[in-house]
Structures are given as structure tokens and as C-alpha cells.
VMD Tcl script that draws the C-alpha trace (Angstrom):
set ca {
  {5.78 32.65 -5.49}
  {6.21 29.23 -6.97}
  {3.53 27.27 -8.84}
  {2.28 23.80 -8.08}
  {1.09 21.44 -10.78}
  {-2.39 19.16 -10.10}
  {-0.16 16.26 -9.73}
  {1.74 17.62 -7.16}
  {-1.06 19.37 -5.12}
  {-2.81 16.07 -5.20}
  {0.06 13.69 -3.79}
  {0.47 16.57 -1.01}
  {-3.23 16.44 -0.05}
  {-2.95 12.10 -0.48}
  {-0.09 12.17 1.74}
  {-1.69 14.78 4.66}
  {-4.47 12.43 4.81}
  {-2.65 9.45 5.41}
  {-0.84 11.81 7.91}
  {-4.13 12.80 9.83}
  {-5.69 9.87 9.03}
  {-3.31 7.35 9.38}
  {-3.81 6.74 13.17}
  {-7.70 6.93 13.43}
  {-8.86 3.55 15.26}
  {-5.48 2.54 16.08}
  {-4.00 2.35 20.09}
  {-0.62 3.92 20.36}
  {1.32 1.09 20.05}
  {-0.39 0.53 16.46}
  {-0.03 4.02 15.28}
  {2.06 3.97 12.25}
  {0.94 0.50 10.79}
  {-1.76 0.93 7.80}
  {-3.11 -2.32 8.51}
  {-3.75 -1.24 11.98}
  {-7.10 -0.81 13.52}
  {-8.64 -1.32 16.75}
  {-11.72 -3.05 18.21}
  {-14.82 -1.14 17.29}
  {-13.22 0.99 14.56}
  {-14.86 1.63 11.61}
  {-11.91 0.56 9.56}
  {-12.46 -3.29 10.47}
  {-10.85 -4.70 7.20}
  {-7.33 -5.07 6.43}
  {-6.00 -2.14 4.38}
  {-4.52 -2.74 0.91}
  {-2.93 -0.99 -2.12}
  {-2.88 -0.97 -5.60}
  {0.08 -2.11 -7.48}
  {0.40 1.03 -9.73}
  {2.14 3.51 -7.22}
  {5.48 0.59 -7.25}
  {5.30 -0.41 -10.67}
  {8.82 0.59 -11.61}
  {9.99 -1.68 -7.91}
  {7.51 -4.58 -9.11}
  {9.47 -4.26 -12.32}
  {12.74 -4.74 -10.67}
  {11.86 -7.39 -7.54}
  {8.25 -8.50 -7.69}
  {8.17 -10.47 -4.45}
  {10.83 -8.38 -2.85}
  {8.63 -5.49 -3.00}
  {5.21 -7.28 -2.27}
  {7.54 -8.55 0.94}
  {8.65 -4.79 1.61}
  {4.68 -3.55 1.55}
  {3.67 -6.23 3.50}
  {6.27 -5.43 6.17}
  {4.40 -1.69 6.23}
  {1.28 -3.75 7.21}
  {-0.74 -4.13 4.09}
  {-2.39 -7.11 4.11}
  {-3.75 -7.13 0.10}
  {-2.86 -6.04 -3.08}
  {-4.39 -5.07 -6.09}
  {-2.68 -6.01 -9.16}
  {-2.84 -3.13 -12.17}
  {-1.68 -2.94 -15.32}
  {-2.47 0.37 -17.16}
  {-0.43 -0.08 -19.71}
  {-1.27 -3.76 -21.21}
  {2.34 -5.08 -19.67}
  {0.52 -7.82 -17.60}
  {2.19 -10.09 -15.12}
  {3.53 -13.23 -15.92}
  {2.27 -16.15 -13.84}
  {5.18 -17.29 -13.30}
  {6.54 -15.93 -9.70}
  {2.93 -16.00 -8.08}
  {3.15 -19.27 -6.69}
  {5.95 -18.51 -4.05}
  {3.65 -15.94 -2.88}
  {1.38 -17.61 -1.21}
  {4.04 -18.73 0.87}
  {4.40 -15.42 2.52}
  {3.54 -15.13 5.97}
  {0.20 -12.92 6.55}
  {1.02 -9.06 7.65}
}
mol new
graphics top color blue
foreach p $ca { graphics top sphere $p radius 0.5 }
foreach p [lrange $ca 0 end-1] q [lrange $ca 1 end] { graphics top cylinder $p $q radius 0.2 }
display resetview
């Protein structure tokens, strides 16, 4: 019998919630897009994410990573820097040129 550490357990639980709950309030055509919600859905706000989950990708390609995440349907981002390695302001200007999700 293999053991599962807390991190693996929580990750699997979060992934299953996304799979099960990801389509709530969506039409068949919209299912699979994280930010999609149909009229009358309790999820009337666009879905966002925290940058911690893609921190390594952001270090390599800041704008490209945010573009890829936007293509997945996320419309907002909460920037975080738990180690104090704050993002430089250089490069934020061209983010305003990105079309909305």
C-alpha cells in the first residue's frame, strides 16, 4: 500500500473539485472554460487565479504565461510573491494591450 502525503491529497482533492464543479452553471458549449458561466448562474463573476501556481513559468516568460492562462478563460490574476521577490513594474504596460478573455 502506498502512502499519500498531505500535499498530494490536497492536490488531488482540488483537481477533483475542478472536474466536478467546473461545469456548474455552464452550457454544454461553455464547459471546460474556467471563466464561463451561463445567465442566472451563482458564479456571475469572471474566474481568476493566483499567480503562485504558475510562479516558475512567470519567472521564465511573464507575459507569455499570462497570455496562456487567459486563453484558458481566466479573466483576472492576483499577483503574489511569498518570498519577497516582487515583480518588477517593467513589462506591466504591455499587459494592458492584451484582449480580454
